[in-house]
N, C-alpha and C positions, 0 to 999 in steps of 0.2 A: 504493500500500500504506500508507504512513504508520504509524499506530498498530497496524494489523493485521499489519504485517510480522513474519516469524518471528524468533525470537531466535537468536543465534549462540552455539554451545557454546564453552566455553573451548578445547577441543582444535581448534576450527576457526579460531581467531584467529592464522592463519599466512598471510602474504602469499605468493601463488603466483607463482613465476617461470615464465611460459609465453609466450615471445615470439610475437607475431603475424608472419605472413610479410611480409617486406619485398620489394616489387616493384621498387623502384629506390632508389638512394642517391646523393646528389650532395653534394660538398664545396662549400659556399658561401663560407666564410671559413677560411683557415688562420691561426690566431692564434698569438701568442707562447707562450701557455700552453695554451689550449684552442681547439678548432675549432667551427664551426657547420655542421651538416649538414641537408639536406632529404631526407626519405624519404617514399615512397608506401607506405602500410601497408594490408594487407588485413585488415579486421575481420569478415570472414565475412558474415553477414546484414546487418550495418550498412554494407557496401560498403567501398570504398577511400577513404582520407583521406590528405591531405598534411600532414606535420608537420615544422616546423623545430625543431631543438634544439641545445643546446650539448653537444659531445662532450668530456667532462672526464676526466682521468686518475684522479680520486679523491683522497682526502685522509685525514689522521689528525689527531686532537687528543688532548691529554693532560690528565687531571685529576691533577696532582701533589699528593699529600696528605701533610701532616705533622701531628704533634701538638705543640702548644706551650702550656704553662700550662693544660693540661687541655682545650684546644680543638682541634678539627679545622680545619686551615687549608689553603687551596689557593693555588697559584701562579697569578697572573694577569699578563698583559701588556697594555699599552695601545697600540693600533696604529691608524693612520689608514687608513680604507677609503674611497677616493675615490668609488666609485659611489654611496654613501649619504652622502658628505660628513661622516663622523662619526669621531671618535676613540673606538674601542670597547674596553671591557674584554673580553678574550678569553682562551681557553686557549692554551697553546703548541700550535702546529699547523703543518702543512705539506702540500705536495702529494706524491703518489706519483709522483715524476718521475725516480726512479733505476731503470733497467731491472733487473728481477730482485730488487729489494730487498724482503724480507718486510715487511709493514705494521708489525709491532711494532718492527722495526729502524728503519724510517723514523720511528716515533714517538719512539724513543730518541734518534735523531739530531736531531730537531726540538726535543726537550726540552733537549738540550745546547746547540744553536745559539741558541735563543731565550731560555732561562731560566738557562743555565749550571748545569744540574742533571743528575745521573745518578740512576738508580734501580736497586735490586737486585731489586725485586719488581714484576712486571707482570701485570695481569689485563685481560681484555676487559670493558668496562663496558657499552657500547651501540653500536648501529650504525643508520644511517638513510640515506635518500635525501634530498638537500638540497631539491630542488624538482622532483619527478618529472614535472610537466607540461611542463617545458621544458629540463631539465638532467639528464643522466644521472650526475651526481656521486654516488658512493657514499662514505660516510664512516664510519670507525670511531673510537670514543673509548675510550682505555685509561685504567686507573687505575694510577698509578705511586706506589710507596711505598718505604720504606727509602731515603730520599734522601741525597745528598751533593753537595758543590759540585764542579764541574769546576775543576781546578787553573788558577790565573791564567794561566799560560803556554800553556795548551791551549784557551783560549776562542776562540769563533768571532767574527770581526769582522763585525758587522752593518752593513747598508747599506740604501739606498733607504728604504722605509716603516719598516724595522726599525732604522734608524740612531737611536741614542739612545732606543730603545724602553724605557720603564720596566718593571721587573718588581717586583711587589708581592705580599705575602701577605694573604689575606683569610679571615675566618671562613667556613666552608662555610655555616653558618646565615645569615650576613649576605648572602651571595651569593644564596641562595634568596629571601630577603625582597626583594632588589633586582630579581630576575627577576620575581617576582609583582607588584611595584609598577610594572613597565614601565621601570625605570631602566637595566637591562642588557638589550639587545635582540639580541645576537649569538646566532644559532641554535645553533651548536655549544656555546657556553658554557651556554646554557639547557638543552639536552638533557643535556650531560655533568654539570652540577652538580646538576640535579634527579634524574638517574639515580643519582648518588653519594649524594645525600641519602636517596633511597628505598632504595637497596641497603644503606646503613648501618643503616637501621631494621630490616632483615631479617638483620642480622648478616653482611652481605656474601655471603649465600647465593646471590644471583643472578649473581655473577661467573662468567665463563667463561674458558677457557684463552686466553691471549694468542696462541697459535699455532693457534687454531681455523681450519680452512679457510674462506675467504671466497668461497663459491660464488655468492653473489648479486651480487658485483661484476661489472659488465658485461664486464670483460676476463677474468674467471675462470669464467664460466658454462659449464656443460656443455650441449651441444646435445641 
C-alpha cells in the first residue's frame, strides 16, 4: 500500500486490547522482580508462533511540578541503570509490587521514598507500554502538584542503586531541550516530560483522573 494506504480518522487512533488465544504457556525464568515466559500464540490465518517475553508487574512514574521564580520546575533523580551502564536523569518511579495497592498510591509512595516529597494534587498524565515486542510492562505517569517536603524524621532510607541518589530541580523547558538533543534518554522521563510540556500548552486540559480504571494493564484486563 505505501502512499495509497487509507488515512486513519482521529476517532480510530485507539489501541485495541484483543488478546490472541494462547495455546501453551511455560515459565522459563522466575526472576527476582520479573519472570520470563514462553507462549505459543494462535494468530489465526498467520498460524501459531512462539514468543518469549518478560512478565512484568508494571510501574508508575511521577512528574512532580513546582513553580519557582516564574518557572515550571520538575523533580529529577539520578540513578545508575546497570543494563545500559548509565547514570540517568529520571522521574521518581517504582514498581507495582505491593499487592492491592492502587497505582496512584504507589506513585505517592515512590515520590516520598525517592524524592522526599508529598503532593496534594494528583492527575493522570500519560500511560504506555515500555517495549511491547518483548515486555508486557504497563506504565502510568502522574502529574503531582501542590508539593511539600516529607518531614526529616519520616524519610525513607534509600539503599542499593538508590543509596545517595541525588534529587534535583530542573526547568521543564530545559528538560524538553535535553530530551530533543538526545542528552536525556530515559523513556519514562521523555514520555512524562514531553507529555507535561504538551499538556501545559493546552492549559492542562488533557489531564485525566488519577483514579481512572487501568483496564489495559495486563493484570487488570477484562476477558
